LUMNU-369838 format. One record per residue (C-alpha): x, y, z; residue in one letter. Coordinates in steps of 0.5 Angstrom, whole numbers, padded with zeros to 4 digits, always signed. Layout:
BEGIN
XYZA/...
***
This chain:
BEGIN
-0010-0003-0038M/-0013-0006-0032Y/-0021-0006-0030K/-0019-0006-0023N/-0015+0001-0024H/-0021+0003-0028F/-0026+0002-0023A/-0022+0005-0016N/-0021+0012-0022Y/-0029+0012-0022L/-0030+0011-0014V/-0025+0017-0014L/-0029+0022-0019T/-0036+0018-0016L/-0033+0021-0009S/-0031+0028-0012A/-0039+0028-0016A/-0043+0026-0009L/-0038+0031-0006G/-0040+0036-0012Y/-0048+0036-0010L/-0047+0037-0003I/-0043+0043-0005A/-0048+0046-0009C/-0054+0045-0004R/-0059+0050-0004N/-0062+0053+0002P/-0067+0049+0005Q/-0074+0052+0003R/-0082+0050+0004K/-0085+0046-0001L/-0093+0046+0002V/-0096+0047-0005R/-0096+0043-0011R/-0094+0049-0015R/-0088+0049-0011D/-0086+0043-0011I/-0087+0043-0019L/-0082+0049-0019R/-0077+0046-0015Y/-0077+0040-0020C/-0077+0044-0026L/-0071+0048-0023D/-0067+0042-0021F/-0068+0038-0028L/-0066+0045-0032L/-0059+0046-0027S/-0053+0044-0028K/-0054+0039-0022K/-0058+0034-0026A/-0052+0034-0031L/-0048+0032-0025V/-0053+0027-0023R/-0055+0023-0030I/-0046+0024-0030S/-0046+0019-0023I/-0051+0014-0026I/-0048+0014-0032I/-0041+0013-0028M/-0044+0007-0024V/-0046+0004-0030I/-0039+0004-0032A/-0037+0002-0026L/-0042-0005-0025I/-0039-0006-0032M/-0032-0006-0030S/-0034-0013-0027R/-0030-0010-0021S/-0031-0014-0015R/-0027-0010-0010M/-0028-0004-0014G/-0036-0004-0013N/-0035-0007-0007T/-0031-0001-0004A/-0035+0005-0007F/-0042+0002-0005F/-0039+0001+0002A/-0035+0008+0002A/-0042+0011+0000M/-0045+0009+0005T/-0041+0009+0011I/-0039+0016+0008T/-0048+0019+0008S/-0049+0015+0015M/-0042+0019+0017L/-0046+0025+0014G/-0053+0024+0017L/-0050+0023+0024V/-0045+0030+0024L/-0048+0035+0020F/-0050+0040+0024K/-0055+0043+0020T/-0059+0036+0017K/-0063+0039+0012T/-0069+0034+0008K/-0065+0034+0002S/-0059+0031+0004F/-0063+0026+0005T/-0067+0025-0001A/-0060+0025-0005L/-0058+0019+0000F/-0063+0015-0001I/-0064+0017-0008S/-0057+0014-0009L/-0058+0007-0006L/-0065+0007-0009V/-0063+0008-0016I/-0055+0007-0017D/-0055+0001-0013L/-0063-0002-0014F/-0066+0000-0020L/-0059+0002-0025V/-0055-0004-0022S/-0060-0009-0022S/-0060-0008-0030V/-0054-0007-0032F/-0051-0013-0028G/-0049-0012-0021L/-0052-0020-0020S/-0045-0022-0025E/-0041-0018-0020V/-0044-0021-0014K/-0043-0028-0017Q/-0036-0027-0018R/-0035-0025-0011I/-0039-0032-0009E/-0035-0036-0013Q/-0029-0033-0011T/-0025-0039-0009N/-0020-0038-0005F/-0015-0044-0006E/-0015-0043-0013K/-0014-0035-0011E/-0007-0034-0010T/-0006-0027-0008R/-0006-0029-0001D/+0000-0034-0002E/+0003-0028-0005V/+0003-0023+0002I/+0005-0030+0005Q/+0012-0031+0002D/+0012-0023+0002T/+0012-0022+0009L/+0020-0026+0010P/+0022-0020+0006L/+0021-0014+0010L/+0025-0016+0016S/+0030-0016+0011R/+0030-0009+0009F/+0027-0005+0015K/+0028+0002+0015L/+0029+0004+0008L/+0026-0001+0004G/+0028-0005-0002S/+0027+0001-0007G/+0021+0003-0011G/+0019-0001-0017G/+0023-0007-0014T/+0019-0012-0012F/+0018-0016-0019Y/+0025-0017-0019T/+0025-0020-0011L/+0018-0023-0011Y/+0021-0030-0015P/+0026-0030-0010H/+0021-0032-0005V/+0015-0035-0009Q/+0012-0042-0008S/+0011-0048-0012D/+0003-0046-0011K/+0004-0039-0015V/+0004-0040-0021Q/+0003-0034-0024H/+0008-0028-0026F/+0007-0022-0020Y/+0010-0015-0021D/+0006-0012-0015H/+0004-0016-0009A/-0004-0015-0010H/-0003-0011-0003N/-0001-0003-0003E/+0000-0003+0005Y/+0005-0009+0004L/+0009-0007-0003Q/+0010+0001+0000F/+0013-0003+0006T/+0017-0007+0003L/+0020-0002-0003E/+0020+0004+0002F/+0021+0002+0009G/+0018+0003+0015W/+0020+0010+0016I/+0016+0012+0010A/+0010+0008+0011T/+0009+0012+0018F/+0010+0018+0015I/+0005+0017+0009L/+0000+0013+0015S/+0001+0020+0018I/-0001+0025+0012L/-0006+0020+0010G/-0009+0020+0017M/-0008+0027+0019T/-0012+0029+0012C/-0018+0023+0013F/-0019+0026+0021I/-0019+0034+0019A/-0024+0032+0013A/-0029+0028+0019V/-0028+0034+0024I/-0030+0039+0018S/-0036+0034+0016L/-0038+0036+0024R/-0036+0043+0025T/-0037+0047+0018R/-0044+0049+0015E/-0041+0052+0009R/-0044+0047+0003P/-0037+0048+0000A/-0033+0045+0006Y/-0038+0040+0007L/-0037+0038+0000G/-0030+0037+0000A/-0029+0034+0006A/-0035+0029+0003F/-0032+0027-0002A/-0024+0026+0002S/-0027+0022+0007V/-0031+0017+0002M/-0025+0017-0003A/-0021+0015+0003F/-0025+0010+0006I/-0025+0007-0002G/-0018+0007-0003M/-0017+0004+0003G/-0020-0002+0002M/-0018-0003-0005H/-0011-0003-0003S/-0012-0009+0001T/-0013-0013-0005V/-0009-0009-0011D/-0005-0004-0013F/-0009+0002-0015P/-0005+0007-0012L/+0001+0004-0017Q/-0003+0008-0023A/+0000+0015-0023P/-0007+0018-0025A/-0010+0014-0020N/-0005+0016-0015A/-0005+0024-0017A/-0012+0024-0017T/-0013+0021-0009F/-0008+0026-0006V/-0011+0032-0009V/-0018+0030-0006I/-0014+0028+0001L/-0012+0036+0000A/-0019+0038-0001L/-0021+0035+0005G/-0014+0037+0009L/-0017+0045+0006I/-0024+0045+0009S/-0022+0044+0016K/-0017+0049+0015K/-0019+0055+0011R/-0023+0060+0015K/-0030+0061+0015S/-0030+0068+0011S/-0027+0064+0006Q/
***
């Protein structure tokens, strides 16, 4: 059990949940009379979207209580960046999406987070001492190994056997992972595989961004939103940890990236 893997998986599932809410958007309705507004609110409370929204709040609470510094940072940053992209790129900018974005910020970030201990996560970030933190030393120690295994790498899962040979005296703990996915993957699989994987990931990400700009059908927009948010969140988290070493996280991430690619390739009639 590793709290940062748990937090990363929650970021992925939250990305999918927010994408689902966007995919389930109803056509824009004019709410003029109080009766129409009340009926709209009752319809929402009795719909599946209300259950999803409650589930999102519960997952945000779980994410905060994991006390994962980068997990929380990656989620709120990815959600904000992707939502802003949606506001800018969506062809049809509806009030419902704007209301959803505002509710996420107000309810999840301010109300729920303040009650369930976001301040403690913030305090952990502020108290991070780079002199005591040894992850940066691990990265510095590992960099010389890249020149020894340039093209094909040292083999998957070999980091923990190689690192003790270059471990500096400043690092007193045992590290079985580099706490940086980009560095560890390049070391273990080489520059060729890293380049290919980067191209595949960026292809899915760019396709999802294009879908945000060109698609109008809510299902495609929701899939693209989930893919972009998951990509940004995973990209941030991978700089200081190893979330893709967990099979469940890696498999879920690949599926969400594929949704972003499908959202662009799928024909509009389907």
